[in-house]
N, C-alpha and C positions, 0 to 999 in steps of 0.2 A: 301626491304617491306616485308619479313617476319617478321623482329621484330616488324614493324610498326603496321602489324596486331595485333601481339601479344599483344603490348600494349594498341593497342584499344579493342581489348577482355577482357583487364583485365578491362579497364574502365567500360566496359558494366557491368561484373561481379560484380563491386563494387556497382554500382546503386540499390536501395532499390526496382526499377519496371523498370522492363526488358519489352517493347511496341514491339508488331509485326510489326509496322513502323522502328525502331530503328534495329532490327534482320535485316529485309529486306535489309535495307541501308547497312548493315556490311556486308552481304553474298553476296550483287549484283547479278550476273547469277547464284551462286550455291545456290540459295533460294530454298527447295526441296517445292514440289507442295501439294496442301494443302488436308487432307484426311477426310474422313468422319470418326465421332465416334458416338457413341450413346450418348444420355445427362444422360441414366440412368449409363452407365459406370464412367462419369466422375462425378456424384454425389455421386456413392457408393465410386470412390477412394478418394474423396475427403472428403466422411464420415469416412472413414477405417482411415485415416492417421491422423484422429480428426480435420479437417478444418470446422466443420460446427458444434461444441459443441452447439452452439444458435438455430441452425436451426431443419426443420423438420427431420425424421428419415425414414417417411413413409406416405404414402396417403390413406385418407378414406373419402367418400362419407356418410355421416350422417345430416339428418334435424335437422334443427335445435328445442330444446325444450321450448317451451313457444313462440314459435316462430321468438326470437331473443336471443336467449341464443346456445351458440357453444358447444356442451358437449363432444367434441373431445379433447386430450390431449394438450399442448402449443407446443409439439414437433411432434405433429402430424397433416400434412396439412390436413383439410379438403375442400374438391371441390365442396362441395354441394352448390350451388346458394341460397342467401337470397332471402326475398319474395320482390317482387316487391312493394308492397302498405306496406312496415315495416314503409317507411318513410314519410307517410302521416297520418297527425293527426286526429285521429274519431271524426264523426260530430256525433251531436245527431239529431236520425231521428227518426218518429214515424214506427217504423217497421212494424206493422199491417196495416198501410194504404199503405204500398209499392204492387208493384204490383210483385214482386219476394215473398214476404208472401202469398199474392194470390194463384200465383202456386205453391208453397209449399204447403199450407193447402189446397187447393180445387184440383187440376188437381193431385198431387202426395199422398196426404195424404187423400185424398175424404171426409173431414172433421170429420176424425177419430182420438180424440185426442190421443191413442196409436199409432198410425201409425205416426201423428204429432210430437209425444216426442220424437220417434224411428229416423226419419229423422235428427232434431236435434240434439239429441245426437252425431249420426253418422258423423255430417257434423263436429260438435263441438270438438268431439273427436280429429278428423283428421287435425283439425286445432290447436290446442291446443298442441296436440301431435303426429305429424308428423313420429317421429322415431318409433310409435307403430303400425302394420298391424292389421285393425280390422278385418280381416279375414272372410268377409263375402261378398259373392257374390251378387248384388243390380242386379234386374233385372227389369225393367221397361215395363209394359204389356200394351199394346192398339189394339184392331185390326184395329181400324182406322189410319191412316196413316197421318202424319203432324198434329197429336195433341199434339206436343212437349214433344216427347222422347228425342229427340237428344238435348232439350234446356239445359237438365243437363249439357251437356258439356259446353257448353258456363257461364252456372253459375259458375262451379267448374273453369275453364281457368279464369274467372272473382273474383273471393273469394282467390285462388291458386296462380294465374298466370299461364299465358298459358305454358308456359317451364316446368310447372308440370304434365303437361295433356299431354297423347297420344291418337288421335284418328287412328282406325285401320276400317277398312271398313273389313274386315273377321278375322276369327279367324286365320288362316294360317297366315296373314300377322304379326298378333301378335307373335305366335310359330316359324316365320324363325330363320335361321341359326344368319344373322346377325341384333344381336338386341342390337346394343351399345348405339341405340333411347330410351332404358331402364335404363338407366342411369341417375341419378336426377330425375325420376317421380316417383311422387304419386299417379296417377291414369290412370287406361288407359280402353279406353272407345271401347266397340265392338259393333258392328252395325248389326243390323237383325241375332241377333244370333240364329234363327231357322232353319238359311241354314247351320249350323255345323253339322259335320258327327260324328258319332258316334267315331272315331279312333281321331277326334281333341277334342271330345270332353272328352275324357279319359285324354288326357293331360294336357287340362284344367283345372281341379282338383285340381292338384298338385300347380298348379298357386295360387291358392286362400290362402292357409296356407302355402308356402315354406317362409320362412326367408331368402333366399338366391337366385342366379341365374347368370348363366353361361353367362357373357359378351362375347361376340365373335365380334371386328370388321374385317375389310378385311385384309386378308394376315396376320394377327395377329392370336397368339393362346389362347384360351378359358382361360380366369380368373374368379375365382370365386369370388363375389361382393354381398352386402349384400341388400335386396332386400326389397323397405317400400312400393310396387304397392298394391293398389286396385282396384278390377275390375267394372266394371259397365257396363251394357249390355241392349239394347234394343229388343224388342219380337213384332211381331205381334200374336203370337200364345201362347195359356195359358201352352202348354207342350213343352218347345224344346226337344232336342234327350238327350241335357245333364242332361236334370233335369226328 
């Protein structure tokens, strides 16, 4: 019996590929129980043994340049989600006759040519070069509630995709420890910024110009990741505490 098992074992070693099912059939009751292993450890070992020469050596999250061009190297995996509207052919429309243009030029721009041009450049730059932070904090101010300040959120979700936008009811929600939702985001909307306290306002200032952030998932260590987030807030007061 022992000699027969040795012969079968030798036949298995001569095979090009040995499947798990064949090994279990050969070992029978002596099959060891499965053990959990980290995928990153397996991939690292394969990379060190030269088994992943044509694969990726690391992971990054960089927005596409000019909407559809991946700026990352071919041997680096880019996990940034492409724009949802990319596959839709552009249609020729009379932009100045649309409700969006009316909202942008009158409600936001107040029919001021300088403000209208600034807003068009603001969103145009972020759409064409999302890998660059604008580093400007846009605050939509109006003492009247329900005047359309929060409409900016839905405008950006339609233009950039909802997966690129994050809405926070409070500043504390944005500055919380568990911030994995910031990955893959281009915009963060803060509602009613006048309720922000001075301690939160001081922390908020560094987020405007910082090009990195410390990603923290539950039960995991922090990881430094690039930040492409620009902030837009709404306010019912002319001079919130952070200003």
